[in-house]
N, C-alpha and C positions, 0 to 999 in steps of 0.2 A: 585651660579648659581640654584643649586636643588634645593635649600630652596624657592627663589622667583618663579620658578617653579611651586612648590604644592600651592604655596601661590596664585597665579593667574590661578590655576586650583579650585581652592577650593573657589575662587571668582567669576571666571566663572560658577562654580558649583553651587552655590547661587544666584547667578542672574539669572541663566536658572529656576532655582524653580519658584522664583519670576516671572518670566516671563508667566509662564504656568499657576502659580497663578492666575497672574490677565488675562490672556486670559479665563480662565475656568469662571472665575466672572463672564466677560462680557458677552461670552455667555448663562451662567448663566439663567443673569440681562436680556439680548434679548428674550429667550425664555420664560419666565416666562413674562414679558411685553406684548409679541404677543400672549401668549395663552389666559391672564384676557383681556387687553386693545383691545381686536378686531383690530392687526394695520395689518391683512396681506390683501391687496388689489387683488380684481377680477382681473385679468390678462386683459388690454383693457379699464379698467373703469376708466373714465375719472370722478367721482364724489369724491371727497374727503374721504379721507379715517374715518370712524366712519359717517358717512351720511348716514341717513334715503333716500330710493330712493323708492318712490310713483309705485306702480306695476302698469303697463297696460294693463295685462288682467288680470280680476277678473274670469273670466268663463275657466280661463284655468284649465284640469284635477286635476293637482297637486294641485294647489293652494285651489282648489273648497274642496280638500279631507283632508287638512289642518286644514282647516276652519270645514269641517264638523269634523275632530277629536278634536278640541278645545270643538266643542256644545258637543260632546260622551262624550269626558272624565268630563267634567262640569259637566254633567248629571251623572256620575260616583259617582264622589267627593262629589256633592250637592245634592245627590238622587234627584233630578230633570226631569222635561221630554220635556225640550227643544226638539224643532224640527228645524233642520239646513232648512233655505230659501235661502241666498244669500249671498254675500260679496256685503257690502254696499265700502266697501274704505280698500287700503291694503298699505302697504309698507313693504320694505326689509330693513335689515341689514347684510350687507356681511363683515366676518369677521372668525376667528377659527370656528364658527358654524353661520349657516344663522337664522337668529329673523326673524320671520314675525309679523306684530301689525297689526292686522287686526278688523276691524269691522265689526258685523254680525248681519244679520237679521233671527231673530226666533222666534216661536211660539211657546208660553206655553200651549200644550196641557190639561193641568190639569186645568188649573186657567181661562182664557180668551181665549186662541185661537185666541189673536191678534197678529200678527208678531210686533215684539219691537227689537231694535237694543243692540247689545253688545259690548263690546274689550276684545279681547283676546291678548296674546301677547306669542305665540310659539316658543321656539328653536327647530331647526333641526342641526343634531350633524353631520357632515359632514362626518365624517368618519364610522359612524355604517350609517348614515341615520336613527337615535334614533329620533323620536319627543318628548318634555316632553312641558306640558303646562304650564308657568310659571305664568299667572294669566288671570283672566276672571271676567269680571266687568260688571254688568248693572244688569236693562236695563239702557240704557242714553238716 
């Protein structure tokens, strides 16, 4: 009887460690997947997770500041002197970080001072509220 009890204890201990390993792996896969695939939906959001949503208010102060940030960061990186004019179009993608796809009107004060459109992709980290300019293309 004692031998069978110890064998069942070993069997139970071995199975419990396997269950914990599987649970740990499942949690790890979920966390990594949600971090890199933007699967956290916004509460109350009725759109499909991972879909770009058009911005309704392009004159919102926060959105304008993000557009100005994109132009300023581009000027620093590429040594240009673009002057932000206004936002033409904007889309957001909610997830671990908020992504802004912006069409921006800006003038080149050095070359011709004519407003042209540019496309910028800016990412805002939700926790620290830090902006990153991912790309800036144009004029388009």
